[in-house]
N, C-alpha and C positions, 0 to 999 in steps of 0.2 A: 414031321416033314409035310404031311398032307396039309397042315394048318398053314405052313409057309407057302405051299404052292398056291393055296386059296388066297392068302393075303397078296402075293405077287399078281395074280390074276385080277384081283380088286384094284390094286394100284395101277395096273396097265389099263383097266377099263375106265377108271377116273381120268387117267392122262389121255386116254383116247377120246372121252367126252369132252375134256377141256380142250384138246386140239381141234375137235370138230366144232365146237362152239366159236372158238376164235376164228376158224375158217369160215363159218357161216354169219358171224357178227361183223357188220359194216358200220362205221360211224362217219358222217358227214362232217368235214371240217367247216369252220365258220365262213371260208371264202370259196365254197364249192357247193354244188348240189349232186346228189346221187340220182341217177335215172336208171330205175330198176324195171327192165323189160321182162315179159312172161308172167306178169301178174294182172289179175283182173280187178283188183281192189281199186275202188273209186278214190281219186285223190279230190281234196277240197278245191273247188273253183274250176274243176276240169270237167270235161264231158265224160260220160260213161262209156266204156268199151275203147278207151284209147289204147289200151295194151300196154302201158308203162306207168310206173308209180315215181312220184318225185318225193326225195327226202332231204330236208336241210337242217342243219344245226343238231341232229340227234342220231341215235344208232337204230339200226334195224336188222332183222335176220333175213339172209339170203339162201336160198336153197341152191347149192351147186348142181349144176347140170339141168336145173329147171328154170333158174332165172339168171339173168345177166345184168351185171352192174357197170355202169360207166359214170365218169365224173365230168361235170360241166363247170368250168372255171367262172367265178363270180368276181374276179379281179378286176381292176380298172385297165383299160386298154387306151392306147394313144395312136393317132394317125396324123401325119404331116399333110397339109394341103398345099399342093403347088399347081395352081390352076391358071391357064391362059384364058383371059376373057376380053370382051369387047363392050365398051360403054354404049350408052343410047346415042352418044355423039360420034360413034364409029371409032373411038380411040382404043388401040389395043393396050391392055394393062396386064400385068402378072400379080396374083393376089397370092400371099403367103400367110398360112395360118396353122392352127392346130386344133384337133377335135379329140377330147377325152370322153370316152364312153365305156359302158359296161353292161352286162346282162341284167335285166331287171330282177328285184328280189321277190317278186310275186310269182305264183306257179304258172300263170298264164304266160309270163314273159319267158321264164324258164323253159316252158314247154316249147314256145315259139322258137327260141334260140336253140333249144336241143334238136328239134327237127331240122333246123337249117345249118347249124355249125357244130354239132356233136363230133363229127369226124373232121371237120375243116376249121377248127378254132384258130389256127395260125393265120388263115386267110380272112379272118374277121376284119382286120384293119383295112385291107385292100378293098373289101366290099363297101365298107363304110366311106372310104375315100371316094369311091366312085359315085355313091349317092350324093355326098356332099359337094363333089365337083360339078355333077349336072345341074344340081339347084343352084349352086353358086354362080355358074355362068349365066343361067336364066335370070337370076335376081340382078346381076351386074348389067345385063343387057337392057334392063329398064331404068337405070340410073345414069346420072351424069357423074363426071369426075369431081366436080365441085360438091355433089351430094355425098359421094364417098368419103371424100377428105373431111367435110364439115360434120357429118353425122355417121360415123363409122358404126355406132350402136345400132342404127337403124339397119345397116347391111347384115349385121349379126342376128338381130331379131328375126328379120325376114328369112334368113337362111335356116334358122333353128325351126321356125313355124312351118317352113316348106318341107322339112326333112322329118317332122314329128311323126307324121302317120306312118311313113315307111319305116322308121326306126321302131316304132311300136309293133309293126307287123314282124320285124326281125326279132323281136324280143329285147331290144337295147334301149338304153336311156342315155342322154347326152348329159354328162356332168358340166362341160365347159366347152365353148366355142370361142376362139380368139383369132382376130385378124392381126397378123403381126406386121405386115409390110404390104405396100402397094407399089409395085415397080412400074415405071413409066419409060418404055423403050424409046419413044418418040420426043421425049423432052417437053411434052404439054404441060405437065405439072411444073416443070422448071420455067417455062415460059409464062405460066400463069402466075407464078410467084415475082416475076421480074418487076411488074409495075410497083408491087408492093416493096419489093426490094429497093427499087430506085427511090420510092417515096422515104422509105425507111432511111436510105443513105442521105437523101436530101435533109430530112429532118436531122439525121446525125451530123452534117455539115453545118446546118444551122445552129445546132445545138452546141458544136465545137466553137463556132465563131462567137456566139453568145457567151460561151465559157471563157474563151479568149479575151473578149472584152471585159467581162466582170473580173477576170484574173488581172487584166491591166489596170482596171479601176481599183482593184484591191491592192496591187502593188503600189499604185500612187498614193492611196490612202495610208498604206504601210509606211511609206517613205515620209508622208506628212506626221503620221503618228511618231515615227522615228525621231523627226526634228522636234516634235512637240515634247516627247519624252527627253530628248537631249536638253531642251530649254528648261524643262522642269527639273531635271537632275542638277543642272548647274545652279538653278534657284535654291533647290534643296541643300546643295552642298555649300552654298553661301550661308543659308539659314543655320545648317550644322555648325559651320565654322564660327558663326556668331556665337551659337550655343556653347561651342567648346570654349571661346574666349571668355564668355560669361562665367562658365564653370571654373575655368582657371582663376579668374578673379575672386569667385566665391571661395575656391580652394585657399587661396592666399589669406583671406579673411577667415578661414575656418578656425585657425589656432586661437585668435582672440576671441572669437565668439564662443569656442568651446570652453575656453577658460572661464568667461563670463556665466555660461550655462551652468558650468560646475560649482562656481561660487553660489549662484542663484540656488542650485538644488541643495548645497550645504545649508544655506539660510532656511530653506523650507524643511529640511529635516530636523535643523536645530529648534525651529519654531514648534514643529509636531512633537518633539521630544519635551519641550517645555510645557506643551499642552497636556501631554501625557502625565507629566510629573504633578501638574497642578491637580489633574483628575485624581491621581493616585492619593494626593495629600488630602483631597477632599473626602475620598472614600475612607481614608484612615481615620478622619475626624469623625466621619459618620460612625465608624466602628468604636472609637476610643471614647468620644464625649457624647454624641447624641443618643446612641442606643442605651448606654448606661444610665444617662439621665432619664430617658423615657422608662426604663426599667424601674428606677427609684421612684419616680412619679407614679408609675402604675402600683408599686407596692404600698405607697403612702395612701394613694386614693382606695386601694383595695382594703387596708387596715381600718381607714377611717369609715368606710361604708360598714365594715363588720362590726366596729365599735358602735356606730350609730344604730345598726339593727339590733345590737345587744341591749342598748339603752331603751330602745322602743319596746323591746320584748320585755325588759324589767319594768317599764312604766306599766305597760298593758297588764302584767301580772300583779303588780301592786294594786292597780285600780280594780282588778277582778277580785282580789283578796278582800279590799275594803267593801266592795259591793256584797260579797257573800256574808261578810261579818255583819253588815247592817241588816241583810235579810234574815240572818240568824237571830239577831236580837229582837227584830219585829216578830218572828215567829215565837220566840220565848215568851215576849210580852202578851202576845195573843192567847197563848196557851194558858199563861197564868190567869188571865182574865176569864177564860171559860171554866177553868177549875174553880174559881172564886165563885162564879155565878151558880155552878152546879151544887156547891157546898151550901150556898144560901137557899137554893131551892130544896135541897135536902132537910135542911134545918127547919124551914117554913112547913114542909110535909109533915115532920116529926111533931111539930108544935100543934098542928091541926090535929093530927091523930090523937094526941094527949088531951086535946081540948074536948074532942067528941067523946072520949073516954070518961071524962068526968064533967058532966053537965054543969056543975055548980062551979067548977074552976074555970069553965069556959068563959063565962061572963067576966069573971075577974081577970082572966089572962087577956081576954079581948080589951078591957078597959086598960089593963097594964100595957097591952101592946099598942094601944092607941097612944096612950101617954108616952110610951117608949118612942114610938114613931115620931110624935110631935116633937119630942125632946131632940130626937136625932135629926129631924129636919131642920130644927132650929139650930142645932149644934153645927149641922153640915152647911146652913147657910152662913152662919157665923164664921165657920173656918173658911169657907170659899171667899167670903168677904175679906178675911184677914189675909187669905193667900193672895188675892188680887191687889190688896193694899200692899203686902209685902213685895209682890212683884213690881208693881208700879214704882214702890220706893226704890227697888233694885235697878229697874231700868232707869230711874231718874239719877241714881248715884253712879252706876257703872253700865253704861250702854254698850261699850266695846266688849265687855265680858259676854253679855247677852248674845251679841251678834256672833261672836267667835263661837259660842255653843250652837248656834242656829247653823253656822257654816259648817261646823264639824258634822252635825247631824245630817245635813245634805251634801257632804263632800263627793260622794259618788256621782251625783247629779253634775256638780260643778266640773269634776274632771271630764265627764263624757261631754258636756257642752264645750269645754276647752278643746278637746280632741276634734270635736266636729268641725272646728275652724279649718282642718285641713282635709276635709271629706270632699271638697270640690276642686281640690289642686291637682291638675294633671302632671306638671313637671315643676320641679322646685330646684333652685341653685343654692347650695350652702357654701359660703366662701371661707368658712373657718373650721372646716372638717366636722369631726364628732363635737367639738367644744361649741361651734356654731349652732349644731342641731341641738344640742342640750339647752343652749340659751334660748332657741326659738321656742322650745316646748316649755320652758319656764315663763317666758313672757305670754305664751298662749294660756298657761294655767293661771297666771297672776291676772289675766284680763278679767277673770271672774272675780278678782278683788275690787275691781271698780264698782261691784255691788255693795261694798262696804260703806261707801258714801251714801248710796241709795238706802242702805239699811239704817244709817244714822238718820237721814231725812225722815225715813218711815217712823223710826221711834220718836222723834220729835213731834211728828203729826199725831202718833198713836197717843201721846200724853195729853193731847187736845181732845181727841174724839174716841178714845178707849180702843184702838185697833191693836192686834198683835203681829209680830214680825213674820210668824210662820203661816200666816194667812187666816188664823181664827182670831175672832174678836174676843175682847175681854168679857163681852156679854154673851159670848157664844155665837156671834153672827159670823158667817164666812167672809173673808176679805178677798178682794179681786186679786187675781194673779199677778205676780210681778213681771215686769217687762224683761224681754231678753235683750241683752246688750249684744249689738252685732260685732262680730269678730272680723277685722280686716286681714285679708290673706297677704 
């Protein structure tokens, strides 16, 4: 129970503190200023010892019973100006306008306005009207009506400048000053405008007369253009009628012309069909005749070239075989001759060793060997003489056989010489296919046969001076080389 009492007391104390705080805390609205009197705090921009403090846009604590708080409005205020004035010319005028003003936002202006209008804020517009009315009468008294009408901004500027100092002392600033109307009870302004109005009226009448004249001229020109248009229309109608008549005549002729055109189109189409048919036949002939013929010709040409290449390859192989056989025969003969020479050398060495072994038999053997050598030399000379004689007789009796033998021995060189006839040929045209190629090779090879006549002539001359066909003399002297017969390509 005691705890509950304590809690209630605490809550009451908090509520009392909050209520007291709300009572003491004051906040200035954006459009007002709080003036707190009974405080010795110095406010920025103000003199010390003024006895009040100004707060704007924030909150502050106020001690009830010790300090007093009052509000000064910073809203806009408006006052109507209705001032009776007399111009520099002595003409009475009534000036109608409006002044929009407010308390300044700085602390100095708020302090000045607070001292003067804190309890009389409703009378602020009347005070401002009196200030502006006095200055406006003074300024209008120094101006003419013409100046006021022509340069109203000058009147406004001078009035604001004249009231500026006094408004600053009152803590007020002027946001706007507008002169709405200048009333003229005497009609001076109206009379002032009459010459201008008369001139304007005159200019208006002149303008109206000029406009009437121009309108009359325009009407006459319009009538002339109407007549011209009527004429042009009639001319055009006549032309259109002529064109209609011409079109009607063409329409009457359109039927025969259309028939003729249709027949012409038929002829053109038939001609095109005939051309297409001829082209189709040409293409058919190309496909049925020319291309198969080209294919057959290509086949024959390919086969002929293959057969030619086969024959050439066979001839080359045969020539190579003959050349290899001749080389093998030459090697065999050379080997046999070397073996015979070695055997003879060995026998001579054996005989020399036997002679040294037996001194007595050496002399006899030497004598016998000398006699044997003499006999052998004699026999060899006789044999060579008999061979030469037999060969000469054989040449005399059968020259062609001897030449044939020589040709057979030199056949590889003859084949090579015949084939060299084609060595410098770049392009060759054969008219009879593979047969023509074979005939050409045969003729090239038989060109070497022309040497047969030469060989016969050589044999005839050899019978007289002892020379041999193969280039060796019957007496062992080398003969000059045979001439090469040129081969015509």
